[in-house]
C-alpha positions as CSV (number, residue, x, y, z in Angstrom):
1,M,56.5,27.4,12.6
2,E,56.5,25.4,9.3
3,Q,54.2,22.8,11.2
4,I,51.7,25.6,12.1
5,N,51.8,26.9,8.6
6,I,50.9,23.4,7.2
7,N,47.9,23.0,9.7
8,S,46.6,26.6,8.8
9,H,46.4,25.6,4.9
10,I,44.8,22.4,6.0
11,Y,42.0,24.0,7.9
12,E,41.7,26.8,5.2
13,Q,41.3,24.2,2.4
14,A,38.6,22.4,4.4
15,R,36.7,25.5,5.1
16,K,37.0,26.5,1.4
17,T,35.4,23.1,0.4
18,F,32.5,23.3,2.9
19,A,31.9,27.1,1.8
20,A,31.9,26.0,-2.0
21,E,29.8,22.9,-1.9
22,S,27.3,24.5,0.5
23,Q,26.9,27.5,-1.7
24,S,26.2,25.4,-4.4
25,I,23.7,23.6,-2.7
26,A,22.1,26.9,-1.4
27,Q,21.7,28.0,-4.9
28,L,19.4,25.1,-5.8
29,S,16.5,26.7,-3.8
30,Q,16.7,29.5,-6.3
31,C,16.0,27.3,-9.3
32,L,13.1,25.5,-8.2
33,D,10.3,26.2,-10.8
34,D,7.6,24.4,-12.5
35,S,10.0,21.9,-14.1
36,F,10.8,20.6,-10.6
37,V,7.1,20.4,-9.8
38,Q,6.3,18.3,-13.1
39,V,9.4,16.0,-12.4
40,V,8.1,15.1,-8.7
41,K,4.7,14.6,-10.1
42,Q,6.0,12.3,-13.1
43,I,8.0,10.3,-10.7
44,Y,5.1,9.8,-8.4
45,N,2.8,8.7,-11.4
46,T,5.4,6.5,-13.2
47,K,3.7,2.8,-13.1
48,G,7.2,1.0,-13.6
49,R,10.4,1.9,-12.1
50,I,12.8,4.7,-11.7
51,I,15.8,4.0,-13.7
52,V,18.8,6.4,-12.7
53,T,21.9,6.5,-14.7
54,G,25.3,8.4,-15.0
55,I,29.0,7.7,-15.5
56,G,32.3,8.4,-13.5
57,K,31.4,10.3,-10.0
58,S,27.5,10.7,-11.3
59,A,27.2,7.2,-11.7
60,L,28.3,6.9,-7.8
61,I,25.7,9.5,-6.8
62,A,23.1,7.6,-9.1
63,Q,23.6,4.9,-6.8
64,K,22.9,6.6,-3.8
65,I,19.8,8.1,-5.3
66,V,18.4,4.7,-6.3
67,A,19.1,3.6,-2.7
68,T,17.2,6.6,-1.4
69,F,14.5,6.1,-3.6
70,N,13.9,2.5,-2.8
71,S,14.0,3.0,0.8
72,T,11.2,5.6,0.7
73,G,9.0,3.5,-1.1
74,T,9.8,4.3,-5.0
75,P,10.9,1.3,-7.0
76,S,14.4,2.2,-8.6
77,M,17.4,0.6,-10.3
78,F,20.6,1.9,-11.1
79,L,22.1,1.6,-14.7
80,H,25.6,2.7,-15.3
81,A,25.7,4.6,-18.7
82,A,28.9,2.7,-20.1
83,D,27.1,-0.6,-19.4
84,A,23.7,0.6,-20.9
85,I,25.1,1.0,-24.3
86,H,26.8,-2.3,-24.3
87,G,23.4,-4.5,-23.5
88,D,22.2,-3.4,-20.1
89,L,19.6,-1.0,-21.8
90,G,17.6,-4.4,-21.8
91,M,16.6,-3.7,-18.2
92,V,14.6,-0.6,-19.3
93,Q,11.0,-1.7,-19.8
94,Q,7.9,0.1,-20.8
95,N,6.1,2.3,-18.1
96,D,9.9,3.0,-16.7
97,L,11.2,6.4,-16.2
98,V,15.1,7.2,-16.6
99,I,16.8,10.0,-14.7
100,I,20.1,10.8,-16.1
101,L,23.0,12.5,-14.2
102,S,25.6,14.5,-16.0
103,K,27.4,17.6,-15.3
104,S,28.4,18.5,-18.9
105,G,25.2,16.8,-20.4
106,D,27.4,16.0,-23.6
107,T,29.0,12.5,-22.6
108,P,29.2,10.5,-25.5
109,E,27.5,7.5,-23.8
110,F,24.3,9.4,-23.5
111,K,24.4,10.4,-27.1
112,V,24.1,6.7,-27.8
113,M,21.7,5.8,-25.2
114,V,19.1,8.7,-25.6
115,P,17.8,7.9,-29.3
116,Y,17.3,4.4,-27.9
117,L,15.0,5.6,-25.2
118,K,13.2,7.8,-27.4
119,R,12.3,5.2,-29.9
120,L,10.9,3.4,-26.7
121,N,8.9,6.3,-25.7
122,I,10.6,6.2,-22.2
123,P,10.4,9.5,-20.3
124,M,13.9,11.0,-19.7
125,I,14.8,13.5,-16.8
126,A,18.0,15.4,-17.2
127,L,19.7,16.5,-14.0
128,V,22.6,18.8,-15.8
129,C,24.7,21.9,-15.2
130,S,24.5,23.3,-18.7
131,L,21.3,24.2,-20.2
132,K,23.2,24.4,-23.7
133,S,23.8,20.6,-23.5
134,F,22.8,17.6,-25.6
135,L,21.0,16.4,-22.6
136,A,19.2,19.6,-21.8
137,H,18.1,19.7,-25.4
138,S,16.9,15.9,-25.7
139,A,15.3,15.2,-22.2
140,N,11.3,15.3,-21.7
141,Y,12.4,17.4,-18.5
142,V,15.4,19.2,-17.4
143,I,16.5,20.3,-13.8
144,Y,19.1,22.8,-14.1
145,L,22.1,22.4,-11.6
146,P,24.1,25.8,-11.4
147,I,27.7,25.1,-10.7
148,E,30.1,28.0,-10.7
149,Q,33.0,26.1,-9.8
150,E,33.9,22.8,-8.2
151,A,35.3,22.8,-4.5
152,C,38.4,21.1,-5.7
153,P,41.3,23.7,-5.8
154,H,42.1,22.9,-9.4
155,N,38.3,23.2,-10.5
156,L,38.6,19.6,-11.8
157,A,37.6,16.9,-9.3
158,P,33.6,16.6,-9.2
159,S,32.7,18.0,-5.8
160,S,30.3,20.8,-5.8
161,S,28.6,19.3,-8.8
162,T,28.3,15.8,-7.2
163,A,27.1,17.5,-3.7
164,V,24.2,19.3,-5.7
165,Q,23.2,16.1,-7.7
166,M,23.0,14.1,-4.4
167,A,21.0,17.1,-2.8
168,M,18.7,17.3,-5.7
169,G,18.0,13.4,-5.6
170,D,17.1,13.7,-1.9
171,A,14.7,16.5,-2.6
172,L,13.1,14.6,-5.5
173,A,12.9,11.4,-3.3
174,F,11.5,13.1,-0.2
175,C,9.1,15.2,-2.2
176,V,7.6,12.0,-3.4
177,L,7.7,10.4,-0.2
178,Q,5.2,13.1,0.8
179,L,3.0,12.6,-2.0
180,R,2.7,8.8,-1.3
181,D,2.1,9.6,2.2
182,F,4.9,7.2,3.0
183,S,4.9,6.9,6.9
184,T,7.3,5.8,9.7
185,Q,5.7,2.6,9.6
186,D,6.0,2.1,5.8
187,F,9.9,2.9,6.4
188,A,10.2,0.3,8.9
189,L,8.6,-2.4,6.8
190,L,11.7,-1.6,4.4
191,H,14.5,-1.5,7.1
192,P,13.8,-4.6,9.2
193,G,17.3,-5.6,9.7
194,G,18.9,-2.5,10.9
195,I,19.0,-0.4,13.9
196,L,17.0,2.5,11.9
197,G,14.4,-0.2,11.2
198,K,14.4,-1.5,15.1
199,R,13.7,2.1,16.3
200,L,10.5,2.1,14.2
201,Y,9.2,-1.3,14.9
202,L,10.5,-3.0,18.0
203,T,8.1,-2.8,20.9
204,V,8.2,-3.4,24.4
205,G,5.9,-6.2,23.9
206,D,8.6,-7.8,21.9
207,L,11.0,-7.6,25.1
208,Y,9.3,-8.3,28.5
209,V,8.4,-11.7,27.1
210,H,11.8,-12.8,27.2
211,N,12.1,-11.6,31.0
212,H,11.1,-13.0,34.2
213,K,8.0,-11.5,35.6
214,P,8.9,-10.2,39.2
215,Q,5.9,-9.8,41.5
216,V,4.8,-9.9,45.0
217,L,1.6,-9.1,47.0
218,P,1.2,-6.3,49.1
219,N,1.8,-8.4,52.1
220,A,4.9,-10.0,51.2
221,S,7.7,-9.8,53.8
222,I,10.9,-7.7,53.0
223,K,12.8,-11.5,52.8
224,N,10.5,-12.5,50.2
225,L,10.5,-9.5,48.1
226,I,14.4,-9.2,48.2
227,I,14.4,-12.8,47.0
228,E,12.0,-12.1,44.4
229,I,14.0,-9.0,43.2
230,S,17.4,-11.1,43.2
231,S,16.0,-14.2,41.6
232,K,14.3,-12.3,38.5
233,R,17.3,-10.2,37.9
234,L,15.5,-6.9,36.8
235,G,16.4,-4.8,39.7
236,A,12.9,-4.4,40.8
237,T,9.6,-6.2,41.4
238,A,5.8,-5.1,40.8
239,V,3.5,-5.3,43.6
240,I,0.2,-6.5,42.6
241,S,-3.3,-7.5,43.9
242,S,-4.8,-10.9,43.9
243,D,-6.6,-10.3,40.7
244,N,-3.1,-9.0,39.1
245,K,-3.7,-5.3,38.9
246,L,-0.7,-3.1,39.5
247,L,-0.4,-1.5,43.1
248,G,3.4,-0.3,43.0
249,I,7.0,-1.2,42.5
250,I,9.7,-1.8,44.5
251,T,13.2,-1.2,43.3
252,D,16.7,-1.6,44.6
253,G,16.7,2.1,45.5
254,D,13.5,1.5,47.6
255,L,15.4,-1.1,49.4
256,R,18.3,1.0,50.3
257,R,16.0,3.8,51.3
258,M,14.4,1.4,53.5
259,L,17.5,0.4,55.3
260,K,18.1,4.2,56.3
261,E,14.6,5.0,57.3
262,Y,13.6,1.8,59.3
263,D,15.1,-0.1,62.1
264,D,12.7,-3.0,62.5
265,L,12.5,-4.6,59.3
266,N,10.3,-7.6,60.4
267,A,7.4,-5.3,60.7
268,L,7.3,-4.2,57.2
269,S,5.8,-5.7,54.1
270,A,5.9,-4.8,50.6
271,Q,3.0,-2.2,50.6
272,D,5.0,-0.2,53.3
273,I,7.8,0.5,51.0
274,M,6.6,0.5,47.5
275,S,6.4,3.2,45.1
276,P,2.9,3.8,44.1
277,L,1.9,4.9,40.5
278,P,4.9,3.7,38.8
279,K,5.6,4.5,35.1
280,T,3.8,1.9,32.8
281,V,3.7,1.5,29.1
282,S,1.3,-0.7,26.9
283,P,2.8,-3.6,24.9
284,G,2.8,-1.6,21.7
285,T,4.9,1.1,22.8
286,L,8.1,1.3,20.9
287,A,11.3,0.2,22.8
288,I,13.0,3.5,21.9
289,D,10.0,5.7,23.6
290,A,10.2,3.4,26.6
291,F,14.0,4.2,26.8
292,E,13.2,8.0,26.4
293,L,10.5,7.8,29.3
294,M,13.1,5.8,31.4
295,K,15.8,8.5,30.7
296,A,13.5,11.4,31.5
297,N,12.4,9.8,34.9
298,S,15.9,8.6,35.8
299,I,14.5,5.1,36.4
300,T,15.8,1.8,34.8
301,Q,12.8,-0.3,34.5
302,V,9.2,0.3,33.1
303,I,6.3,-2.0,33.7
304,I,4.1,-3.5,31.1
305,E,0.4,-2.9,31.7
306,E,-2.7,-3.4,29.5
307,N,-6.3,-3.2,30.7
308,K,-5.1,-2.6,34.3
309,Q,-3.3,-5.9,34.1
310,Y,0.1,-6.5,34.9
311,L,2.2,-8.1,32.1
312,G,5.8,-7.7,32.9
313,M,9.0,-5.6,33.1
314,V,11.4,-4.4,30.6
315,H,14.8,-3.1,31.8
316,I,17.0,-0.5,30.2
317,H,19.6,-3.2,29.5
318,D,16.9,-4.9,27.6
319,I,16.9,-1.9,25.0
320,I,20.7,-1.4,25.1
321,R,21.3,-5.3,24.0
322,E,19.1,-4.5,21.0
323,G,21.6,-1.7,20.0
324,L,18.9,1.1,20.0
325,I,21.1,3.3,21.9
């Protein structure tokens, strides 16, 4: 019974945490006003970099916001507030813009930093939970983040406050993204090394060139087409005309069906058992889109064709090896 009570308390606290943080984020929509629009435009029009700063847990959120800005086409840098007033303010240059994250808005480090930024005429945006704070009265732009209570049972550990900071940072980044008309292709250019980037730039044209090119003519014997399928190791072969135009495909499954339907295999040729009109894609088709095509049609190969010319074949295992799925 005691174990059951412990589990119940765990579930209850988890649900309270989710409810408190989600409620705080939901309240942000009610706080959107002209100040938010002005901030988005200011970030969009900034000629330099976006410097995001904070201290404590807000500093960790600031780093995440910087990462989001950079990955969506807005050059940004993180500046820890404590390091800033001990020499790192030198990274702030003319034409930069500074975003300051602080729950209280009265952190001592910011009271040292802000006058320096004012002397340099650096625009400041404050994301604060108190409109009566030092930052709210000192910044050029203020975005109010209403927090009634932290999700922490003691209302101490930053939780709801950091959740709304992160959500607001995402909102700013994605609004600026839209103003920039930042596309999936732009996103891929900034993420060339990860799986996410691969999904956006890897094409079947990058894959088929590393495979053998299984092909037979329409009059090829059953023995020869079986040898072709086995030697090229893609589980299928294309059937092509003498001028390299695609006529059909023969897969391992077609061979099994052939054995069930025909007794005299010597009288058969490739054109007798091929499947006409196979699924094809162009070399520029994204590999992930080719995978979706294979999944939707319950096939394991797709043929690469361009200008009615057969180029090669990609197997589903080629895409799996790239880690896209």
